[in-house]
N, C-alpha and C positions, 0 to 999 in steps of 0.2 A: 504494500500500500504506500502510495506517495502522499506526503503532506506538503502543503504550500505555506511557506513562511514569508509574509510580506515584510520587506526590508525598507525602513525609512532611513535614508543615508544622507548626512549633511554635506552639501557641496560636492567637491570632486577631489579625490585623492586615490583611494583604493576600492572604489565602488565596483570596479571590474573583477575584484576577487571573487565575488559571489557568482556571477554568470560563468566565469571561467571554471570555477570548481564544479558547478552544476553540469557544465558541458563535459568535464572530465569523467564524471560519474556515468553519464550516458555513453560515453565512448568506451569505457572500460568494462561495461557489463551489458549482457543481453537483456537483463531484467530491468523493470522500471526503476528509476532512481528513487531512493528513499525520501528525497526532499527536493522541492523546487524553491527557488530563491529569487522571485521577482523584486527588482530594486526600483524605488522611487526616490528621486533626489529632493531633499528639502532645502529651502532657502536658508542662507546664513547672512549675518551682517558683514563681518570681516573675518578673514582667515587668520586668526591669532590664537595661540595657546595661552590665553589669559582668562581668569575667572569671569571678568566682565563680558568678554566676547562669547564665552560658552554659555553663560546664563541666557544671553539673547538667542543663541543658536538652539538651545533646548526649550525655548518658550512654547507654551501651549499653542499659541496662534500659528507658529511655524509648523509644529507637528500636526495640528489639525488640518491645515491647508494641504500638507503633503499626504496625509492619510486620505483625504477626500479624493485626490488624484489617484492614489494607489488603488482604492476600492472601485473607482470608476473604470479602471483598466484590468483589474485582476480579481479573481475569486480566491481568497486566502483563508487559511485556517487559524492564523495568528498574526499578530503584528509586533515587530521588534523595532524599537528605537535604537538604531545601530550607531551609537555614539557613547563611548565611555565617559569622556570628560563632560559632555553635555548632559549627563545624568548624575554622576557623582558630585559635580560641583553644587548640586542642590542639597547635598547631605543625605544621610540615611533615610530620614523621614520624607524629605522633599523628593527623593528619587522614587519612593513608593507612591507619593501623591501624583507625580508626573505620569507614572505608568497607569495609575487608576483613572486619571482624566483621559488618557489615550484610549483606555478600554471603554469608557463611557462614550467617547466620541465615535468609536468604530463598532461598538457592540460585539467585540471580539476579545479573546484573551490577548493581553498586551504586557510587554515587559521591556527592559532596556539592557544594554550591555553591562552596565555596572551591576545591576541586580543579577545578571547572568554569572558574573564573576563570583559573587558571594555564594550563589547557589551551587556553582560548579566546585568550589572549594569544599563545600559541605558534602557534595556527592562523592568526591574523591576520598573522603574520610580523613582529610589532613587538617592540621591546625597551624603549622609553621610554614610560612611562605617567604620567598624572596620576590622582589618586584624590580623589574627593569622597565622604567618608564621613559618614553621618548620626550616627555613634556619638560618645560622649564620647572625649576624647583617649586615655585609658588603654587602652580596648578597641580603638580604631582603630589604635593602635601595633602591636598583634598582627597586624593585617592587613598593615601595611607590612612587618613582619618576614617574614611568610609569603610575600609577593610576592618579597622579596629571595631567599629560599631557592629560589623557583621560577625565579630567573634574570632577573626583570624589574627594570628600573631605574626607580624612582619619582622623577620630576623635579619634581613638585609634589604637595602633599598638604594636605588640610584635613579637620579633624574638626569637626562641627557641633554636638556636645554634646546630641543628642536622647537622653533617658534611657530611654524606653520604646518598644517596638515599636508599641504602640497609637498613640502620637503620630506616629511615622513614617508609619504607614498613612493618616494624614489629609492628608499632603502632596499637593498637586496638581501638574500638569505645569509651571505657571508657576514655582512655588517650586523645583522640581527643576532647571529650566533655569537659573534665577538662581544656584543653588548650583553647578552644574557650570561655568557661565561664569566664576564668580569664581575657580575653581581651575585653569582651563585655562591652558596655557602653550604657546608656539609650538613648542617642542621635543618636546612630548608627541605621540606618534603615535596614542594612543587614550586615551579617558577611561573610568575604571572607577568604577562607582557601586554599592558593596556594600549589602547589607541586603535580604533577601527580604520584610521588613515594608513595603517601599516599593512601591506600585503603579508599574508601568512598561511592561507588555507592550503596551498600546495606544499608547504614546508613544515607542517607541524610534526610529522614523523621524523623529519630530519633534525629538528630542534631537540626532540626527546632523545634521539640517538646520541646527539652531541653532549647532552647533560646526564643522561642515564636516569631521568626522573620525569614525572609528568610536567608538561608545559601547557599553560593556558594562555591563548592569545585572544584578542578582542573579537576578531571575526569568527573564530572557532566557537567560543562560548555563546556568541550571538546565534549561530546556527543551532547549537545544542539546546539552548533555552527556548528558541522558537518552536522547535520540534516538541519539546517537553510540554510546554503550555498548550500546544495544539492537541495534546492527548497521547503522545507517544511515550509510554511509560519508561522505556529504556532506549533512548535514541542511539542507534548503531549506524555509523557511517564510516566506510573505509577511508583511511588516509588522514583522519583528523585526531590521531593520538589516543591515549588511554581513556580520556574522558568519554569518547564515543565508542568505547569497547567494553564498558563496565555496566553492571546493574547498579542503578543509583541507590543510595541509602534512603531508608524511610525517614519521614519527618523533615520539616523544613521551617526555618524562621523567615525565609525570604518569599516563598510562594510565588504566585503570579496574580495578576489583576483581571477580573472579569466581572461583569455586572451580575449582581445577585439574582436577577430575574432570569438569567440564562444558565445558571449552574446546572 
């Protein structure tokens, strides 16, 4: 069975990650792909990795306008706000409220990349993580606080000071592997790599082979969370690392958002 996860993606950087990965699934199997990933671009103010810019990027008016275009063009089973910084910048409670409003707007299960990271850490059954963030220090600090609110212990953390999503989208696999190796720590049970502006879907297995531990990337957890909230109990997708090869743990503090009238 194929589920369709509608991707709301801010501006232009690595939005091609999703259709390219979906195409690879179709190419490598005679069976129907487990997931479809139609992308709708949402508007942004300015391409800056600053809290002020990301609060505007993640505003409900921009998400609602994009969601309207998504639903006019595609029939989807869930909606994902595919922006880590444009969700965690609102804080733990604000990110949940953002997703709730999107669910109310679309009448569909909705979540965001930040909430996906929190849920994925829980699903892996780990508590100690390292974070390799492409963002400047100020913005990256909001993600660290978000993870703390989710109950994760950040044992090592690095912010790499990339100021725009466009620049992050130009990073290749070798650059990303070097970045995550530099911040890895023996006590870290998993590596987190936020920023949906970063291409990663073709390289997750490569990242995990390089570190010898689970690696969670923004676009990867977005796909996983979108499938999960669409009703796939154990999302299984080849090429996307350990997260999409395991049975998730029961219980969740993060959950997903859907109108009570359609539970």
